[in-house]
C-alpha positions as CSV (number, residue, x, y, z in Angstrom):
1,M,-19.6,32.1,0.8
2,S,-18.4,31.5,-2.7
3,M,-18.5,28.1,-4.3
4,E,-15.4,28.9,-6.5
5,L,-13.3,30.4,-3.9
6,S,-10.7,27.9,-4.5
7,K,-10.1,24.9,-6.8
8,T,-7.7,21.9,-6.9
9,Q,-7.5,18.6,-8.6
10,V,-8.1,16.3,-5.5
11,I,-9.4,17.0,-2.2
12,I,-8.2,14.5,0.6
13,V,-10.1,14.7,4.1
14,G,-8.2,13.2,6.7
15,A,-4.6,13.3,7.1
16,G,-3.8,9.9,8.8
17,P,-1.8,7.2,7.1
18,T,-4.3,6.8,4.3
19,G,-4.7,10.5,3.5
20,A,-1.1,11.5,4.1
21,T,0.5,8.9,1.9
22,L,-1.9,9.2,-0.9
23,A,-1.4,13.0,-0.8
24,L,2.3,12.6,-1.0
25,L,2.2,10.1,-3.9
26,L,-0.3,12.4,-5.9
27,V,1.8,15.7,-5.4
28,Q,5.1,13.7,-6.3
29,R,3.4,12.9,-9.6
30,G,2.4,16.7,-10.4
31,I,-1.1,16.3,-9.2
32,A,-2.6,19.2,-7.2
33,V,-4.0,18.1,-3.8
34,T,-5.6,20.0,-0.9
35,L,-5.2,17.8,2.3
36,I,-7.9,18.6,5.1
37,E,-7.3,17.5,8.8
38,A,-9.8,18.3,11.6
39,A,-7.0,18.2,14.2
40,R,-4.5,21.0,14.6
41,D,-1.7,18.3,15.1
42,F,-1.1,14.6,14.9
43,R,-0.8,14.1,18.7
44,R,-4.0,12.2,19.2
45,V,-4.2,10.1,22.3
46,F,-4.4,6.9,20.4
47,R,-3.0,6.0,17.0
48,G,-2.2,2.5,15.8
49,E,1.4,1.5,15.9
50,G,1.7,-2.1,14.2
51,L,3.1,-2.3,10.7
52,M,3.0,-5.9,9.5
53,P,5.1,-7.0,6.6
54,S,2.5,-6.1,4.0
55,G,2.3,-2.5,5.3
56,L,6.1,-2.2,5.5
57,E,6.3,-3.6,1.8
58,A,3.7,-1.1,0.9
59,L,5.8,1.8,2.2
60,A,8.9,0.4,0.7
61,Q,7.2,0.5,-2.8
62,M,6.1,4.0,-2.2
63,G,10.0,4.8,-1.4
64,L,9.0,5.8,2.1
65,L,10.6,3.1,4.3
66,H,13.4,5.3,5.3
67,L,10.8,7.4,7.2
68,V,10.2,4.6,9.5
69,E,14.0,4.4,10.4
70,A,14.1,8.1,11.1
71,I,11.3,8.1,13.7
72,P,10.8,6.1,17.1
73,H,10.2,2.3,16.0
74,R,10.7,-1.1,17.5
75,P,10.6,-4.5,15.6
76,L,8.8,-7.1,17.5
77,T,10.9,-10.4,18.4
78,G,7.9,-12.7,18.6
79,W,4.5,-13.6,19.8
80,T,3.6,-15.5,22.9
81,F,0.3,-16.7,24.1
82,L,-0.1,-17.7,27.9
83,V,-2.5,-19.5,30.1
84,G,-2.1,-17.5,33.1
85,D,1.6,-17.9,33.9
86,R,2.1,-21.0,31.8
87,P,3.2,-20.4,28.2
88,L,1.1,-22.1,25.6
89,F,3.2,-21.4,22.6
90,R,5.7,-18.8,21.1
91,V,6.3,-17.8,17.5
92,D,9.4,-15.9,16.6
93,E,9.5,-12.9,14.0
94,P,9.7,-12.4,11.1
95,L,7.9,-15.7,10.3
96,G,9.5,-16.1,6.7
97,A,8.8,-12.6,5.9
98,A,11.6,-10.1,4.6
99,R,10.9,-7.8,7.6
100,P,9.4,-8.4,11.2
101,C,6.2,-6.7,12.3
102,T,7.4,-3.3,13.4
103,L,5.7,-0.7,15.9
104,V,6.2,2.8,14.7
105,S,5.2,6.0,16.6
106,Q,2.6,7.2,14.1
107,P,2.6,11.1,14.9
108,P,6.1,11.5,13.7
109,L,5.4,9.5,10.7
110,L,2.4,11.5,9.7
111,E,4.5,14.9,10.3
112,N,7.3,13.5,8.0
113,L,4.9,12.6,5.3
114,V,3.1,16.0,5.2
115,A,6.6,17.8,5.4
116,L,7.6,16.0,2.2
117,A,4.3,16.9,0.5
118,K,4.8,20.6,1.5
119,Q,8.0,20.7,-0.7
120,H,5.7,20.7,-3.7
121,A,4.0,24.0,-4.5
122,H,0.8,22.3,-5.7
123,F,0.2,20.9,-2.2
124,T,-2.1,22.7,0.4
125,F,-2.4,21.5,4.0
126,L,-5.3,22.7,6.0
127,P,-4.9,21.6,9.7
128,G,-7.9,22.5,11.8
129,G,-10.2,22.3,8.8
130,V,-13.7,20.6,9.5
131,V,-15.7,19.6,6.5
132,K,-19.3,20.8,7.1
133,E,-20.8,19.7,3.8
134,V,-20.1,18.1,0.4
135,V,-20.6,20.4,-2.7
136,Q,-22.8,18.7,-5.4
137,T,-22.9,19.8,-9.0
138,G,-25.8,17.7,-10.8
139,D,-25.4,14.3,-9.6
140,R,-21.7,14.6,-9.0
141,I,-19.7,15.8,-5.8
142,S,-17.5,18.4,-6.9
143,G,-15.9,19.7,-3.7
144,V,-16.5,20.5,0.1
145,V,-17.4,23.2,2.3
146,V,-14.8,23.6,5.1
147,R,-14.5,25.8,8.1
148,E,-11.0,26.6,9.2
149,E,-10.1,27.1,12.8
150,G,-9.5,30.6,13.9
151,D,-11.6,32.8,11.5
152,G,-14.8,30.5,11.9
153,A,-15.8,31.1,8.4
154,D,-17.1,28.8,5.8
155,R,-15.6,28.4,2.4
156,A,-16.0,26.1,-0.6
157,I,-13.2,24.2,-2.4
158,A,-14.0,22.7,-5.6
159,A,-12.0,19.5,-6.9
160,D,-12.2,17.1,-9.7
161,L,-12.3,14.3,-7.1
162,V,-12.9,14.3,-3.3
163,I,-11.5,11.2,-1.3
164,G,-12.6,10.4,2.2
165,A,-9.8,9.2,4.4
166,D,-11.2,10.3,7.7
167,G,-11.4,7.3,9.7
168,R,-14.2,4.9,10.8
169,S,-16.5,7.7,12.1
170,S,-15.9,9.4,8.5
171,T,-17.7,12.8,8.4
172,L,-17.5,12.7,4.7
173,R,-19.1,9.2,4.5
174,Q,-22.1,10.5,6.5
175,R,-22.4,13.7,4.6
176,A,-22.3,11.7,1.3
177,G,-25.0,9.5,2.6
178,L,-23.0,6.2,1.9
179,P,-24.1,3.6,4.2
180,L,-21.8,1.5,6.3
181,Q,-22.7,-2.2,7.2
182,T,-21.5,-3.0,10.7
183,E,-20.8,-6.3,12.2
184,P,-21.8,-7.1,15.7
185,T,-18.6,-6.4,17.9
186,P,-19.0,-8.3,21.3
187,I,-15.8,-6.5,22.7
188,D,-14.3,-3.1,23.4
189,V,-10.6,-2.5,24.4
190,L,-9.3,-0.6,27.4
191,W,-5.8,0.8,26.5
192,F,-3.3,1.3,29.3
193,K,0.3,2.5,29.5
194,V,2.7,2.1,32.5
195,A,6.4,2.2,32.9
196,A,8.5,-0.1,30.8
197,H,9.8,-3.3,32.1
198,P,13.5,-4.2,31.4
199,R,12.5,-7.6,30.1
200,F,11.4,-6.0,26.9
201,V,14.7,-4.4,26.2
202,E,16.1,-7.4,24.2
203,D,13.0,-9.4,23.7
204,N,10.4,-7.2,22.4
205,V,7.7,-9.9,22.3
206,F,3.9,-9.3,22.1
207,S,2.2,-11.5,24.6
208,T,-1.4,-12.5,24.8
209,V,-2.7,-13.7,28.2
210,L,-5.7,-15.7,29.2
211,E,-6.6,-16.0,33.0
212,G,-10.0,-16.6,34.1
213,D,-12.4,-14.3,32.2
214,R,-9.5,-11.9,31.4
215,V,-7.9,-11.6,28.0
216,F,-5.2,-9.1,27.5
217,S,-2.1,-8.3,25.5
218,I,1.2,-6.7,26.6
219,F,4.0,-5.2,24.7
220,H,6.3,-2.4,24.6
221,G,5.4,0.6,22.2
222,A,7.5,2.3,19.6
223,A,8.4,5.2,21.8
224,P,10.8,4.7,24.7
225,G,9.7,4.1,28.3
226,K,6.2,2.7,28.0
227,L,4.7,-0.6,28.5
228,H,1.4,-1.0,26.6
229,I,-1.5,-3.1,27.8
230,A,-4.6,-4.0,25.7
231,W,-7.4,-5.2,28.0
232,V,-10.3,-6.9,26.3
233,L,-13.5,-5.7,27.6
234,P,-17.0,-7.3,26.8
235,A,-19.2,-4.8,25.1
236,D,-21.9,-5.2,27.7
237,A,-19.6,-4.5,30.3
238,G,-20.9,-0.8,30.9
239,D,-19.0,1.5,33.0
240,R,-17.9,-0.9,35.8
241,W,-14.3,-0.7,34.6
242,K,-14.3,2.9,35.7
243,Q,-14.6,1.9,39.4
244,T,-12.0,-0.7,39.0
245,D,-8.7,-0.4,40.9
246,W,-6.6,-1.3,38.1
247,V,-3.3,-1.3,40.1
248,A,-4.7,-3.9,42.3
249,E,-6.3,-5.8,39.5
250,F,-2.8,-6.2,37.7
251,S,-1.0,-6.8,40.7
252,G,-3.3,-9.7,41.6
253,L,-2.5,-11.5,38.2
254,R,-0.8,-15.0,38.2
255,L,1.7,-13.7,35.8
256,G,4.4,-13.0,38.4
257,W,6.6,-10.6,36.8
258,L,3.8,-8.4,35.6
259,A,2.0,-8.6,39.0
260,E,5.4,-7.6,40.8
261,H,5.9,-4.7,38.2
262,F,2.5,-3.1,39.2
263,R,3.4,-3.5,42.9
264,T,6.5,-1.4,42.4
265,Q,5.5,0.7,39.3
266,G,1.7,1.0,39.8
267,H,2.0,4.9,40.6
268,T,3.1,5.3,36.7
269,L,-0.2,3.7,35.5
270,E,-1.9,6.2,33.1
271,P,-5.8,6.3,33.1
272,P,-7.1,3.7,30.6
273,M,-8.5,4.8,27.4
274,K,-11.7,3.0,26.1
275,L,-11.4,2.0,22.4
276,S,-14.9,1.3,21.0
277,V,-14.6,-1.3,18.3
278,I,-16.3,-0.8,15.1
279,V,-16.1,-3.2,12.3
280,G,-17.8,-3.0,9.0
281,R,-17.8,-2.3,5.2
282,C,-19.4,0.1,3.0
283,P,-21.3,-1.9,0.2
284,Q,-20.4,1.1,-1.9
285,W,-17.2,3.2,-1.4
286,W,-17.8,5.7,-3.9
287,Q,-20.3,7.9,-6.0
288,P,-19.6,10.2,-8.8
289,G,-16.9,12.5,-7.7
290,L,-16.2,10.8,-4.3
291,L,-14.1,7.9,-3.1
292,L,-13.7,6.5,0.4
293,L,-10.6,4.5,1.5
294,G,-9.1,2.8,4.6
295,D,-11.4,3.0,7.7
296,A,-13.8,5.3,6.2
297,A,-14.7,2.5,3.9
298,H,-13.9,-0.6,6.0
299,P,-13.3,-0.1,9.6
300,M,-11.3,-3.2,10.9
301,S,-11.1,-5.0,14.1
302,P,-8.1,-4.2,16.2
303,V,-7.1,-8.0,16.0
304,R,-3.5,-8.2,14.6
305,A,-3.4,-4.4,13.7
306,Q,-4.8,-4.6,10.1
307,G,-6.3,-1.1,9.7
308,I,-2.9,0.9,8.8
309,N,-1.7,-2.1,6.8
310,L,-4.6,-2.4,4.5
311,A,-5.1,1.4,4.3
312,L,-1.7,1.6,2.8
313,R,-2.6,-1.0,0.2
314,D,-5.7,0.8,-0.7
315,V,-3.6,3.8,-1.4
316,I,-1.4,1.9,-3.8
317,V,-4.5,0.4,-5.8
318,A,-6.3,4.0,-5.9
319,A,-2.9,5.6,-7.1
320,N,-2.6,3.0,-9.9
321,H,-6.0,3.9,-11.2
322,L,-6.3,7.5,-10.6
323,V,-2.7,8.9,-11.4
324,P,-3.0,8.4,-15.2
325,L,-6.4,9.9,-15.3
326,L,-5.3,13.0,-13.2
327,Q,-2.1,13.5,-15.0
328,H,-3.9,14.5,-18.2
329,P,-7.0,16.8,-18.9
330,I,-9.6,15.8,-16.6
331,N,-12.4,13.6,-18.0
332,T,-14.7,13.3,-15.1
333,A,-16.6,10.5,-16.8
334,K,-13.6,8.5,-17.0
335,L,-12.6,9.4,-13.3
336,D,-15.9,8.4,-12.0
337,A,-15.8,5.1,-14.1
338,A,-12.4,4.1,-12.3
339,L,-13.9,4.3,-8.8
340,P,-15.8,1.0,-8.5
341,H,-12.7,-0.7,-10.1
342,I,-10.7,0.4,-7.1
343,Q,-13.3,-1.0,-4.9
344,A,-13.6,-4.2,-6.8
345,E,-9.7,-4.8,-6.6
346,R,-9.8,-4.3,-2.8
347,D,-12.8,-5.9,-1.7
348,P,-11.5,-9.5,-1.8
349,E,-8.8,-8.8,0.6
350,I,-11.0,-6.8,2.8
351,I,-13.6,-9.3,3.2
352,R,-11.2,-12.2,3.8
353,A,-9.0,-10.2,6.3
354,Q,-12.2,-9.5,8.2
355,A,-13.3,-13.0,8.4
356,L,-9.7,-14.1,9.7
357,Q,-10.0,-11.4,12.2
358,R,-13.5,-12.8,13.4
359,A,-11.9,-16.2,13.6
360,E,-9.3,-15.1,15.8
361,A,-11.4,-13.0,18.1
362,H,-13.9,-15.9,18.4
363,Q,-11.2,-17.9,20.3
364,G,-11.1,-15.5,22.9
365,I,-14.9,-15.2,23.2
366,L,-15.2,-19.0,23.5
367,I,-12.7,-19.0,26.4
368,R,-14.8,-16.3,28.3
369,R,-18.0,-17.8,27.7
370,N,-16.9,-21.3,28.6
371,P,-15.2,-21.4,32.1
372,W,-14.1,-25.1,31.6
373,V,-12.1,-24.3,28.6
374,L,-9.2,-22.5,30.5
375,P,-8.5,-25.2,33.0
376,L,-8.6,-27.8,30.1
377,L,-5.9,-25.5,28.2
378,H,-3.8,-25.2,31.5
379,W,-3.8,-28.8,32.0
380,S,-3.1,-29.7,28.4
381,V,-0.4,-27.1,27.3
382,P,2.1,-29.9,26.0
383,I,-0.6,-31.4,23.7
384,L,-2.7,-28.2,22.6
385,G,0.2,-25.8,22.6
386,P,1.6,-27.2,19.2
387,L,-2.0,-27.5,17.8
388,G,-2.7,-23.9,18.8
389,R,0.4,-22.9,17.3
390,L,-0.3,-24.3,13.9
391,S,-3.8,-23.0,13.8
392,W,-2.7,-19.5,14.8
393,L,0.0,-19.6,12.3
394,R,-2.7,-20.5,9.3
395,R,-4.6,-17.3,10.2
396,Q,-1.6,-15.2,10.6
397,Y,0.3,-15.6,7.3
398,P,-2.4,-13.9,5.2
399,L,-3.0,-11.2,7.6
400,R,0.8,-10.4,7.8
401,N,1.6,-10.7,4.2
402,G,-1.4,-9.7,2.3
403,I,-3.9,-11.9,0.8
404,T,-4.0,-10.3,-2.7
405,S,-1.1,-9.1,-4.9
406,V,-0.6,-5.2,-4.6
407,R,2.1,-3.4,-6.6
408,L,2.6,0.3,-7.2
409,E,2.7,0.8,-11.1
410,V,2.7,4.5,-11.4
């Protein structure tokens, strides 16, 4: 194996929204990029769909909003909260923003981003490439060792900068020895899909339901024909959910239209997928020659779909700092000096967003742990509904619109 088999300016590991958008921004500006993705395609079982106004604005700044229009997508019309079958409150989109929260099908979005990047000769895409090690020269990371699917051979790729965008379980983060400080996560999520219901055709509302010790959300996904249900599962639930008759469980709910839907369409229910929640932040996103972005640096809670939106904003800030340095003869000292500034610019928003997510998740935890709360809510909906609406809105505005100012300048 030769350590100088190939050379590029930037290696990006992970072709999710973070890696694919950053790769495209860089190659459009004349910077050579090798994008490495462990999967052979983008058809992973689960990919987040929620683009908040902040994420849509980030795509607009990148000149990529037209891609959303070209793939399966559905704007949300509003958000509702119900206690059993009784509405607590509703808020309609777009809540004063320029664009409503929009669900997008992530696989075709990623395919289109990579296709645009492939129009540039200085872009290389390695699907099925597994990073085995980082290459170190002195005290600086100078590339990666990758094994490509098919030939099973390892080869080294050298780069001026390596960027880890490979998600919450980041291999690159682990290989580089950058610690992740995780938060206690009292929940996991079971993700279900079932045949769509006609009530979502005109009113694509995202509903959160509280019933007994159950907390779950219902919405129609970006692609046609599927109703999505996110069922909150206590982290200590073990494997009991695997023995649950979920058609019977949903058919017995107080929410009449959903129970009836399962009585007639329960045969279309797909087996649930468990999403183990990891929330945390790297105290240091970088070391000389390496930068982590998105979930690799700060895995987010699923509450209010922040992961993809904050990652897109990471990309803009990283591009602002890196492009001027990569468009000129490389000075690695200056390049490395820029990395802590990227983290310093992003940390305040990440820290605040995670705090807001904790505050919202805490509401559901209180309800599950205090059985007297739900009957009180059900009885006092006319009084507590407006108060709950105001409290929810205060948390949502910064989560939806962004907490700090992020503008693409390169």
